[in-house]
C-alpha positions as CSV (number, residue, x, y, z in Angstrom):
1,M,-6.1,-0.3,19.8
2,D,-7.9,0.8,16.7
3,D,-5.4,3.7,16.3
4,L,-2.6,1.2,16.4
5,K,-4.3,-1.0,13.8
6,D,-5.0,1.9,11.6
7,N,-1.4,3.1,11.8
8,L,-0.1,-0.4,11.1
9,H,-2.2,-0.7,7.9
10,F,-1.4,2.9,6.8
11,W,2.3,2.0,7.0
12,M,1.9,-1.4,5.4
13,L,0.1,0.3,2.5
14,W,2.7,3.0,2.3
15,G,5.5,0.4,2.4
16,M,3.9,-1.8,-0.2
17,A,3.5,1.2,-2.5
18,R,7.1,2.1,-2.0
19,R,8.2,-1.5,-2.6
20,A,6.2,-1.3,-5.9
21,G,8.0,2.0,-6.9
22,V,4.9,4.2,-6.3
23,D,5.3,7.6,-4.6
24,L,2.0,8.0,-2.8
25,A,2.9,11.3,-1.3
26,G,3.7,12.7,-4.7
27,L,0.5,11.3,-6.2
28,L,-1.6,12.7,-3.4
29,R,0.1,16.1,-3.7
30,S,-0.4,16.2,-7.5
31,G,-4.0,15.1,-7.3
32,R,-3.4,12.1,-9.5
33,L,-4.5,10.0,-6.5
34,G,-7.4,11.5,-4.7
35,H,-7.8,11.4,-0.9
36,A,-11.1,9.4,-1.2
37,R,-9.4,6.8,-3.4
38,F,-6.5,6.6,-0.9
39,E,-9.0,6.0,1.9
40,E,-10.6,3.2,-0.1
41,M,-7.1,1.6,-0.6
42,L,-6.5,1.9,3.2
43,A,-9.9,0.3,3.8
44,V,-8.9,-2.6,1.6
45,C,-5.7,-3.0,3.5
46,R,-7.6,-3.0,6.9
47,R,-9.9,-5.8,5.7
48,C,-7.1,-7.9,4.3
49,R,-6.4,-11.3,5.9
50,H,-2.8,-11.3,4.7
51,A,-1.3,-8.7,7.1
52,C,1.4,-11.2,8.4
53,D,2.3,-12.1,4.8
54,C,2.5,-8.4,3.9
55,L,4.8,-7.7,6.9
56,G,6.9,-10.6,5.8
57,E,7.2,-9.2,2.3
58,L,8.0,-5.8,3.5
59,S,10.6,-7.0,6.0
60,Y,13.0,-8.4,3.4
61,L,12.3,-7.1,-0.1
62,P,13.8,-3.8,-1.2
63,A,11.9,-0.9,-2.6
64,G,11.3,-0.6,-6.3
65,Q,10.4,-4.3,-7.0
66,E,7.5,-3.0,-9.2
67,R,5.0,-5.8,-8.6
68,P,3.1,-6.2,-5.4
69,P,2.6,-9.8,-4.3
70,A,-0.4,-11.6,-5.7
71,F,-2.3,-11.6,-2.4
72,C,-2.2,-7.8,-2.2
73,G,-5.8,-6.4,-2.5
74,N,-4.4,-3.1,-3.7
75,G,-1.9,-4.7,-6.1
76,H,-3.9,-3.8,-9.2
77,V,-4.1,-0.1,-8.1
78,L,-0.4,0.0,-7.3
79,I,0.5,-1.4,-10.7
80,F,-1.7,1.2,-12.4
81,L,-0.2,4.0,-10.3
82,H,3.4,2.9,-11.0
83,V,5.1,5.5,-13.2
């Protein structure tokens, strides 16, 4: 079950980044976002109590909205990483 939970949070983080117009894959490849920092972001997502709200946001809002919702624990990082 932990693998499923980890996968869920990975994809929620990835989706929230995409929604905010952030290319995590490109940032990781370029080194602008380090793997350790990405793991920290994933840990924040795993601890978040708003997973249902996050899934709701991701289910109906298109990519490129630029601002993550106020409840997103990684919102400030995603805003900083937005190019």
